[in-house]
N, C-alpha and C positions, 0 to 999 in steps of 0.2 A: 523530497522523495524522489528518487530516480531508481531505475534499475539499469545496470548495464549487462550487457549479454551477448556472446558470442558462440553460436552452437557449431561453429567450425574448429575451434581450437580449445573449448571448454566442455566438460560433459553435463549435458543437458538432454532432456527428454524427447527433444526433437533433433538432436544432433545426427542421428542417422539418416533422417528423413531429409533433414537441411543439406547436408552433403551430396544426397542422391539428386535433389532438386537443384544443387548448383551445377553437379555434372550434365545433367539432363533436363533443362529448363521447362522442354516439351512437356515433361511429364509432372509438371507441378498441380496443374488442376486436379489430376487423377490422385497424386500423393496427399492433396489435402482433404479426401474421403477417407484416409487411413485412419484420421483421428475421429474418436466418438463425438458424435452430434454437439453433447454439451461442451466439449472442449472446442468445437469450432464457433459456437455460439458465444462463448465466453471470449474468446480471442479475437473475433471480428476479422479483421485483415490479418491472413497467416503472414503477410511478409514480413511482420513485427516480431515475430518468433522464429520465423526461419532464415534471418540474417541478421547480422550483429547489429547490436546498438551499443555506441562508444560515446566518449566524451565530444567528440566533433560532432555526432549525430545530436547530441543534446544541444550543443550551443546552436546548431541550424534551426533547431525546433523552438529555441527559448527566445530566439532573436524574435522582435525587440523588445521582449520582458524585461532583460539586464539582468538576468540570474548570475550571482558571483561566485556562490557557496553552494555545496548541493551535498545531500546526504544519500549514501547509496543503502537500499535496504534489499536485505540478501534476496535471490532471484533463483531458487530451486535448483541449485547445484547438485549432481548427482554423485552418489558414492554408495558403497556399500558398508563402511564403517562411519559411525558418527564422527569421526575426528577428520575425514575426507572433505567437511563442509569447511574447515579451515583454509583450503585449497582456494576457495573464493574469496577469502579475506586477503589473503597475499597477492592474488590475480588483480582485485580491485586496487588495491595500493600501489602496484605498479603501473596501471592506467596513466596517459598523460594527459591528466587533470592539469588545469593553471597553465598550459601550454597551447599558444596560437588562438588564445582569446577564450579556450575554452575555461569554464568556473574550476574554482579549485575545490578539492574535496575536503569537506569540513568534519564530516562524521563517518563511521561506516556501522550498520546495523546487520549483525551477524546472525548465521542461524545455528539454533541448539535446541533439542527437544528437553525439556525439564523432567519428562518422564524416563528418559535414558539414564540408567546406572551410573554410566561415566560422563554426564553433563559436565560436571565440575572440571575434569580434565579437558573437556572439549572448550569450554569457555577460558581455561588459561591458556591454551593454544591459540586461541582468536586473540587473547590479548598480547602474547608474545609476537604474534605475527604483524601488527599494527598498532599504534598507540594512538590512533583514530578510533578505535572501536569504542563505542559509547553503549551500545544496547543490543537486544535481542528479538529477532520475531521468529517464532513458531507457528505458521498459519494455523487456524482452526476452522474456518469457514466451512459449513458442512450443511447440507439441505436434504431434507425427506423427498424432495421434488427429483425425481430420476432424470429431469431434463437439465437440471442445473449442476454446474460444475463442484464438486467436491474437493477441497484442499486440505481435508483430514479425513482420515478413516474413521473417528469419533465423533460422534453428533454433539457431545459435550466435553471437548478436549480439556479445555480451560478451568473444567470443574472435576476432571478425575482426580481422584485422591493420589495416585502415582505421580501425576502432573504438579499436584499442589503442594506434596512432601517435596518433592524434585526443584520444584522453584527456589527454594531456599538459596540454592547455588547461584542463581541470578542475583536474589536481593543482597547475597552476602559480598557479593563483588562490585555492588554500587551501580549495576547496570541498569538502564531502562528497560520497559518492555514494550514492543510494537504489537497492540491487539488489533487482529483482523479477524472480524466473524462476521456472519449474517445477521441481518436484523433480530430474527426470532431467538439469537444467542446471546444477546445482551446481557439477561439474567446470568450467565456464566461469566463474563466477563466481569461483573460486579461482583461475583463471590470470589473471584481472583484477586481483585484491585483491593477487598476489604481483607482478605488474608493478609495481603504485605502492604501494610500503609504507609512505609518507609520507601517504598520503589515508586517511582515514577512509572507511570501507564500512557501510552498514548495510543489513542483510539482512531484508526485508520478509516478513513472513505466514509465517515458518517454513520458505521456500524452496517453499512450495506444493505440496506432494506430491500431486499431481492422483489422485484415485481411493483416497487410503488410508482414508476411511471407507466407501466402497461404491462402487457402479459409478457412471462417470462418462463421458459421451461415447458412443462408439461401441463401445469395447473397453477402456478404461482400468478396472483394479480390478473387471474382472467377476467374480472369483473370490476366495474366503478366499486360495488360495495366491498369486493374483497380488497382493492387498494385502500379505500376508506378504512378499513380494518387495519391494514397494514401501517397504515400512516399514525393512526391512534395509538395502536401498541408501540410503534417505535418512537412516539413523542413520550410516552410515559417512561419507557426505559432509558432513552437518555437521559431524561429529568433526573432519573435514581442514579445513573451513572455519574451524571456531572455534580452530584452531592459529595461525592469523594474527592478531596483537594486533592488526593495524589493522582488525580486522572486528567490529561490535556487531550484536546481533540484536533484533528485535520481536518480543514475544508479541503478535501480532494476526491478524486473517484468519480465525480459526476458524468463522466465519459463511460463508464462501464455498463456494457451491455445488459447485464444481470439487472439492471435496475429497470430494464423494459423499454427503452429507447435505443434506436440505433443512430445513424447518422441523419440528424434532422436538422433544420434551421437552428441559428445560434437563438433566436429568442424565442424559440419552441423548448429549447434547452434550459435557458435561462429561468423562463416560467415555471419549468416543472420542477427544477432544482431549489428554486426560492423558498419554498415551506422547510426543506431540510436546512439550508443555509440559515435562515432567520431563525428557527428552533435552538439549533446547535450554538449559534452565536449568545442568543438570549440564556441558554442553559448554562453555559461554560464561563460566559464573560468574556472581556476583551483582554485577559492577561493568560487565559488558557486556551485559546485557538491562534491555530496559524494555517496558512496557504500551504499546500502540497501539491507537486505536479501529477505525480502518479504516471509518470511516462516511462516507457512508452505505451503502458496499458491503455490508457485515455486515447491514444493517437488516433485511432479509425474514428472516433466521433467527436472529437473537440481538439482545436488547435491551442497548445500550450499558452499562449498570451491570451486567448480568450477565457482561460480558466481564472486568471485573474481578473478580468475587466468585467466577467460576470460577477464576481464576488463583489467587485468595487459596486457596480449598480445595485446589486440586490441590497448590500448592507449601505449604500448611502453615507450618512453622517458617521455611523457606527464602523466605516472601515477606516481602521488606524494603520496608517500606512506602515509605520516602523514595526509596530507589535505584531502585526499579521505577516507580513514579509519577512522580517529579520529578528527582532529582538527574542519574541517567545521560543521560536525555533533554536535560535542561537543558544538560548539559557536552558532549554530542555536537552538539546544534544551535547552542553558543554563546549560550544563552538568557541574557540579562543579570536580575540581581533576581528570581528564580522565586518567586511566593509560596509560603508554607510549606504543608505538607500539612494540611488541615484534620482535627480530631480525629473519630474515629469512634467 
């Protein structure tokens, strides 16, 4: 699970600001303030959105973790027409993966909005653009806390009637669906996955229980009691989602600032994440969970190799190297001939 990004040569929300910062670096601190506070808080270090992030960058960040094959997850390509999103698929497929030590590209998860009337045409165009297209992501994360960044204009995107009807276009093409919601939206994810039992749903980033580690936004997780309530609700909702056999889940996103921690010592992050890691693994089991890096989004707060070592330490004997680091993801994204996990 990686995001490839170049604000200088591809259409991104920050492209104009990034180009200005490149021409006049002295203005960069002032330019950062152009972004609303929720965006600044979500991103953390703006270097990772104001500069390109390409295969060579991921190679440098993943060493010595030994990542051989990656899955690109759509990264907010901008366009006025739904078909414009196909440009990202063409661009990603042409990047120098597999060259000079960089990992190979095993699959692409594209953007398409099932609520759009033309979603079928968009999906067909993605599939024509690359044989590596395996899934779809349409971000649904939304919070009623004005201090938390929204990635969807609808608080219940996954359960909207138009979305549910249009999702048939995803299911009919045998594509998986990448579910990214905030923790309180997990019941919506459950509704969608129940509606399409033949589709594989991939739950990203533990369902991102905002504020679970500490205060986030203006009021989320502001007290210990509030955080206890967040954890309790998250546990129940994760257990309910895990009862559906067509849902798999990623161990990913523990470095996201909206969880309530910034850059803290590794041991503090590990201990904070342990309840999420343990419950997700127990709920979904060894055949429906796998590690994912979420880079470069997690980069400001946790080194990529540490996302693996933290998972290994917390799970202990339950850390199945082959299934967590290779087999389950390969099956989910239909990656052919995955490389063997290197000896450690």
